[in-house]
Phi, psi and omega in degrees: 000132180283142181263134180244132179251139179289355179262006184296144169282173179296322180298318180291322178296323179296317177297316179303311180300321179299317179293316180298314180301315178295314182296322183272000177076024182265011184271018183267349182284141172274181184297322179294316180296318177298318181293321177296318176297318176300315180298322176300318179294323176298321177296320178294323176296318178300317182293319179296323176295318177298315179296316181299322181277359182072026180275357176237080188304329180294344184243356180069207181256146172254156182277175179295331182299319178296320177299316178301318179297317181290322173301315181297319177298315181299314181298317181299316177290324175299315179297317179297319180294319177296319177301319181306317183267009182055044177259122174277104186300323178299310182295318178297318180297312181292327177296314179296322179296325176299318177295313182298326181297333183269352181276154172268125180255134177279000000 
């Protein structure tokens, strides 16, 4: 069983997801399948936010626990998708932030 620490960095989480995906046999998906699964999770997050905000009166409000679960699912699939393309998300984030810091924002 893989050990997960709440003190993991993004890079360590990405490595953990890579190991979990392999261990659980979820590493058979190609990039399109992974992206579609990721997109489904984003949709579930959108629905959870709508419920949480009371925008679906027939369903009432959902608690933060459901939101947390959907955010976690989106993050896990994002990490898995980045792993598929061998993208270090920490490095990519800071590289993009360097570009953004030089932009003029309206």
